MARKE-283429 format. One record per atom (N, C-alpha, C): residue in one letter; x negated, y, z. Coordinates in steps of 0.05 Angstrom, whole numbers, padded with zeros to 5 digits, always signed. Example, Ala and Ser with C-alpha at 12.3 -4.5 7.8 and 13.67 -1.06 7.14 Angstrom:
A-00264-00114+00156/A-00246-00090+00156/A-00264-00066+00156/S-00257-00045+00142/S-00273-00021+00143/S-00258+00001+00157/
! end
This chain:
M+01342-00073+00611/M+01363-00093+00605/M+01346-00089+00579/V+01352-00123+00572/V+01347-00133+00545/V+01368-00127+00529/L+01378-00124+00530/L+01405-00116+00515/L+01397-00097+00502/A+01391-00068+00522/A+01389-00036+00511/A+01365-00046+00488/E+01345-00059+00493/E+01325-00063+00477/E+01330-00072+00450/T+01353-00089+00449/T+01356-00103+00425/T+01369-00085+00410/Y+01378-00061+00415/Y+01394-00035+00393/Y+01381-00010+00395/L+01351-00018+00406/L+01340+00009+00403/L+01337+00023+00370/P+01330+00044+00372/P+01323+00051+00338/P+01299+00042+00347/R+01283+00034+00324/R+01258+00019+00310/R+01243+00044+00286/Y+01226+00055+00296/Y+01215+00080+00275/Y+01183+00073+00262/T+01175+00087+00244/T+01154+00084+00225/T+01140+00102+00230/Y+01109+00095+00212/Y+01097+00118+00219/Y+01100+00147+00198/E+01117+00138+00176/E+01129+00161+00165/E+01146+00172+00173/D+01170+00159+00193/D+01177+00169+00211/D+01154+00192+00231/Y+01144+00184+00247/Y+01130+00199+00262/Y+01110+00222+00258/A+01100+00215+00223/A+01092+00241+00223/A+01105+00270+00212/N+01129+00254+00206/N+01148+00282+00197/N+01161+00299+00229/W+01160+00289+00249/W+01169+00297+00283/W+01148+00320+00292/E+01161+00335+00304/E+01153+00365+00314/E+01141+00355+00342/G+01126+00362+00354/G+01124+00361+00377/G+01093+00340+00384/D+01090+00340+00398/D+01070+00312+00412/D+01086+00283+00422/W+01078+00261+00405/W+01092+00229+00405/W+01073+00214+00398/E+01074+00189+00414/E+01067+00164+00400/E+01077+00148+00404/L+01082+00128+00389/L+01098+00113+00375/L+01088+00079+00378/I+01100+00068+00396/I+01084+00034+00400/I+01112+00025+00387/E+01111-00003+00384/E+01114-00023+00367/E+01146-00008+00352/G+01136+00013+00342/G+01166+00022+00336/G+01181+00038+00350/V+01168+00052+00375/V+01191+00062+00401/V+01175+00092+00409/P+01188+00112+00402/P+01171+00136+00397/P+01174+00150+00437/Y+01152+00150+00452/Y+01136+00160+00465/Y+01146+00191+00459/A+01150+00205+00487/A+01144+00241+00481/A+01118+00236+00503/M+01091+00255+00489/M+01074+00262+00506/M+01083+00284+00527/V+01064+00280+00552/V+01063+00292+00565/V+01060+00317+00562/P+01068+00347+00581/P+01057+00370+00567/P+01030+00373+00566/S+01014+00391+00563/S+00989+00394+00550/S+00977+00392+00574/P+00949+00367+00577/P+00932+00361+00602/P+00925+00391+00614/L+00920+00396+00633/L+00911+00406+00660/L+00881+00412+00653/K+00883+00441+00657/K+00838+00444+00651/K+00826+00416+00660/R+00824+00410+00683/R+00811+00390+00703/R+00811+00363+00677/H+00826+00362+00664/H+00835+00337+00656/H+00822+00332+00624/Q+00830+00371+00618/Q+00805+00367+00587/Q+00771+00375+00594/F+00770+00385+00623/F+00734+00386+00616/F+00730+00364+00629/V+00739+00349+00644/V+00727+00310+00651/V+00726+00298+00617/S+00746+00301+00596/S+00741+00295+00572/S+00722+00299+00560/M+00715+00329+00568/M+00695+00346+00539/M+00668+00328+00550/L+00670+00327+00591/L+00638+00317+00592/L+00635+00294+00594/I+00657+00276+00588/I+00650+00243+00571/I+00644+00244+00552/A+00659+00260+00535/A+00649+00257+00507/A+00619+00269+00500/K+00615+00298+00517/K+00585+00306+00504/K+00565+00278+00517/M+00568+00270+00541/M+00559+00245+00561/M+00555+00224+00537/V+00563+00220+00522/V+00575+00201+00494/V+00558+00199+00476/Y+00564+00228+00461/Y+00555+00230+00433/Y+00527+00231+00437/E+00509+00252+00460/E+00487+00254+00461/E+00471+00223+00454/Q+00492+00202+00463/Q+00473+00179+00464/Q+00470+00159+00437/I+00488+00168+00427/I+00497+00157+00403/I+00492+00164+00375/A+00490+00195+00380/A+00485+00210+00352/A+00471+00198+00341/D+00447+00181+00331/D+00430+00173+00324/D+00436+00147+00311/C+00454+00133+00318/C+00471+00103+00320/C+00463+00100+00285/P+00456+00076+00280/P+00460+00059+00254/P+00482+00051+00247/Y+00508+00061+00267/Y+00531+00039+00260/Y+00548+00060+00247/N+00541+00083+00250/N+00559+00107+00237/N+00573+00113+00267/C+00574+00107+00283/C+00600+00106+00314/C+00602+00137+00315/Q+00624+00148+00321/Q+00629+00169+00326/Q+00653+00168+00348/V+00647+00193+00364/V+00671+00198+00388/V+00687+00213+00386/F+00714+00217+00394/F+00729+00225+00387/F+00752+00240+00418/Q+00765+00258+00407/Q+00782+00275+00439/Q+00807+00269+00420/D+00823+00264+00434/D+00860+00276+00425/D+00868+00266+00390/V+00858+00245+00390/V+00866+00242+00357/V+00884+00217+00354/D+00896+00213+00332/D+00908+00199+00335/D+00905+00164+00314/W+00903+00149+00329/W+00892+00124+00323/W+00923+00102+00307/I+00916+00106+00281/I+00939+00092+00262/I+00931+00062+00271/V+00957+00051+00278/V+00946+00019+00288/V+00950+00004+00276/N+00976+00005+00263/N+00996-00001+00241/N+01021+00023+00233/N+01039+00012+00219/N+01061+00024+00212/N+01080+00022+00238/S+01081+00017+00248/S+01099+00019+00273/S+01080+00027+00307/T+01057+00033+00298/T+01046+00042+00320/T+01010+00061+00320/V+01029+00084+00334/V+01008+00097+00332/V+01001+00115+00357/V+00971+00116+00365/V+00975+00130+00401/V+00950+00149+00393/R+00949+00165+00416/R+00930+00180+00417/R+00914+00185+00437/P+00896+00167+00440/P+00874+00161+00468/P+00864+00194+00473/D+00862+00196+00498/D+00835+00228+00507/D+00816+00223+00493/L+00808+00198+00491/L+00779+00193+00484/L+00772+00172+00467/L+00761+00171+00450/L+00753+00136+00440/L+00729+00135+00421/V+00716+00112+00427/V+00688+00111+00401/V+00695+00091+00389/V+00692+00094+00357/V+00692+00084+00339/V+00678+00072+00319/C+00669+00063+00309/C+00639+00062+00296/C+00663+00044+00263/E+00638+00051+00243/E+00640+00046+00218/E+00679+00047+00203/D+00691+00073+00211/D+00722+00077+00206/D+00714+00084+00178/E+00721+00088+00155/E+00713+00103+00138/E+00736+00109+00132/A+00758+00121+00150/A+00786+00129+00138/A+00777+00170+00152/E+00784+00178+00132/E+00779+00200+00134/E+00795+00221+00149/D+00830+00216+00157/D+00837+00234+00171/D+00844+00225+00189/Y+00852+00200+00195/Y+00860+00189+00226/Y+00841+00167+00235/V+00830+00157+00255/V+00823+00138+00266/V+00839+00107+00254/R+00822+00093+00235/R+00852+00066+00233/R+00837+00045+00236/K+00808+00037+00251/K+00796+00027+00256/K+00805+00020+00282/T+00795-00004+00294/T+00806-00014+00324/T+00777+00000+00341/P+00783+00015+00354/P+00766+00031+00374/P+00751+00007+00387/E+00718+00016+00403/E+00702-00011+00405/E+00715+00003+00434/V+00712+00024+00439/V+00727+00040+00466/V+00742+00058+00464/V+00763+00052+00489/V+00782+00081+00493/V+00776+00080+00519/F+00775+00111+00525/F+00777+00124+00552/F+00806+00143+00561/E+00823+00129+00578/E+00854+00156+00586/E+00850+00159+00612/I+00854+00192+00612/I+00845+00199+00631/I+00870+00206+00642/V+00866+00191+00663/V+00898+00188+00684/V+00899+00210+00698/S+00930+00220+00694/S+00939+00231+00714/S+00971+00225+00728/P+00982+00232+00743/P+01001+00224+00755/P+01026+00217+00737/T+01036+00235+00713/T+01044+00234+00693/T+01044+00209+00673/S+01015+00204+00676/S+01010+00192+00653/S+01005+00154+00664/A+00999+00156+00691/A+00993+00131+00708/A+01008+00106+00694/T+01029+00105+00694/T+01048+00080+00685/T+01045+00077+00650/K+01041+00093+00640/K+01032+00086+00612/K+01008+00079+00605/D+00979+00086+00622/D+00957+00083+00619/D+00957+00058+00624/E+00963+00055+00654/E+00955+00029+00663/E+00972+00004+00658/N+00988+00006+00646/N+01013-00025+00635/N+01012-00016+00601/L+01028-00002+00595/L+01038-00004+00565/L+01010+00005+00548/K+00994+00021+00552/K+00974+00023+00540/K+00947+00004+00541/F+00952-00002+00573/F+00936-00028+00572/F+00938-00050+00549/L+00961-00066+00555/L+00968-00087+00542/L+00966-00079+00516/L+00972-00065+00498/L+00970-00054+00472/L+00939-00049+00459/Y+00917-00041+00484/Y+00891-00041+00478/Y+00879-00065+00476/Q+00884-00090+00494/Q+00887-00106+00498/Q+00892-00125+00478/Q+00909-00129+00466/Q+00930-00146+00447/Q+00912-00133+00419/E+00898-00111+00412/E+00896-00091+00389/E+00854-00100+00389/G+00846-00120+00414/G+00823-00120+00409/G+00798-00099+00416/V+00808-00076+00432/V+00790-00058+00441/V+00768-00070+00460/K+00740-00066+00459/K+00728-00089+00477/K+00731-00072+00503/Y+00716-00050+00502/Y+00722-00026+00537/Y+00752-00008+00538/Y+00759-00019+00555/Y+00779+00001+00559/Y+00781+00014+00587/V+00770+00035+00597/V+00760+00065+00614/V+00780+00083+00623/L+00795+00076+00648/L+00813+00086+00662/L+00798+00108+00683/V+00798+00134+00673/V+00788+00157+00682/V+00806+00165+00707/Y+00797+00172+00736/Y+00816+00189+00758/Y+00804+00212+00764/P+00810+00234+00748/P+00790+00263+00757/P+00805+00264+00784/E+00822+00266+00800/E+00826+00270+00825/E+00816+00251+00847/G+00815+00230+00845/G+00803+00221+00854/G+00768+00204+00850/R+00762+00221+00827/R+00741+00212+00814/R+00727+00182+00824/K+00740+00168+00809/K+00744+00145+00806/K+00747+00136+00769/I+00732+00108+00763/I+00732+00101+00747/I+00735+00072+00743/K+00759+00062+00730/K+00758+00034+00727/K+00744+00022+00695/V+00734+00000+00687/V+00727+00000+00661/V+00736-00037+00664/Y+00754-00041+00639/Y+00761-00060+00638/Y+00747-00075+00604/K+00729-00108+00607/K+00720-00108+00595/K+00734-00130+00575/L+00742-00127+00546/L+00764-00147+00531/L+00741-00178+00535/M+00750-00203+00546/M+00736-00230+00547/M+00755-00248+00538/E+00746-00263+00518/E+00771-00286+00520/E+00797-00282+00521/G+00796-00248+00499/G+00828-00242+00490/G+00836-00228+00515/R+00834-00221+00536/R+00839-00203+00555/R+00817-00181+00577/F+00836-00169+00581/F+00814-00147+00602/F+00806-00158+00629/I+00784-00149+00633/I+00767-00161+00660/I+00762-00141+00669/K+00771-00131+00694/K+00749-00105+00702/K+00718-00115+00716/V+00709-00091+00703/V+00676-00103+00705/V+00669-00075+00727/F+00675-00060+00736/F+00671-00037+00739/F+00696-00019+00757/D+00694-00003+00782/D+00711+00005+00798/D+00698+00010+00817/D+00691+00040+00810/D+00671+00058+00831/D+00679+00093+00829/T+00670+00104+00847/T+00675+00131+00852/T+00642+00137+00837/K+00617+00129+00844/K+00596+00132+00837/K+00575+00109+00824/G+00548+00112+00823/G+00539+00093+00808/G+00545+00108+00766/S+00537+00083+00754/S+00543+00083+00721/S+00546+00057+00715/F+00555+00053+00689/F+00569+00034+00686/F+00547+00032+00651/R+00541+00009+00630/R+00530+00014+00611/R+00556-00001+00587/L+00559+00006+00568/L+00582-00010+00545/L+00563-00017+00532/E+00564-00040+00528/E+00556-00059+00504/E+00562-00064+00479/V+00571-00047+00470/V+00575-00036+00442/V+00562-00026+00418/S+00562-00035+00386/S+00545-00029+00372/S+00532-00011+00379/C+00530+00020+00393/C+00512+00037+00396/C+00521+00035+00419/P+00493+00026+00444/P+00510+00020+00476/P+00505+00052+00481/F+00522+00058+00508/F+00520+00087+00522/F+00523+00081+00550/E+00516+00098+00570/E+00513+00092+00596/E+00539+00114+00601/V+00552+00113+00620/V+00567+00135+00638/V+00552+00142+00667/K+00532+00161+00668/K+00524+00167+00700/K+00552+00181+00717/L+00568+00169+00735/L+00586+00179+00750/L+00574+00201+00763/D+00552+00201+00777/D+00546+00221+00799/D+00539+00247+00776/E+00525+00242+00758/E+00534+00266+00734/E+00547+00280+00728/L+00566+00264+00723/L+00603+00266+00715/L+00617+00291+00740/W+00607+00280+00760/W+00627+00293+00778/W+00618+00316+00785/K+00589+00314+00789/K+00566+00341+00795/K+00581+00356+00779/R+00585+00355+00751/R+00582+00380+00728/R+00620+00394+00741/M+00631+00368+00750/M+00663+00376+00753/M+00663+00400+00777/E+00645+00405+00791/E+00649+00416+00825/E+00643+00451+00801/
! end
């Protein structure tokens, strides 16, 4: 209902920083984070982070891979992607520069937000690649930002995909899923 949206209170990063519990703030609207992720979710995130880190560790552009860290987009938007790759971010506390790659590990409770709201947010903020990982179906979808819009460039359960960012890297699905067994 549009009328209800008009009267929703809006919050800022200062409000967010004082809240207890796990939250995200998108355009001033708070979203409670789902309960702690399942072990499978955490494991696949760790495996991808390790795979990416090993390939970008000597990157001359100071690219880093982070899990579950706040990305402060602006004063009214703070999100906590499952995994991200950011380069040349000078901030010492949280991510403040637009990541080149964002990975979200999709669960039944996060699917609507990951596939819709965060999809649009990451597209709007200029994330070069958005990767949706579906551990239950052992499937990955990769979207590349092209002319301001995300275009699906990979949608499979096997094979590999290469992300052409400041420090390019490859994700090998067969290796990833084998480690999950």
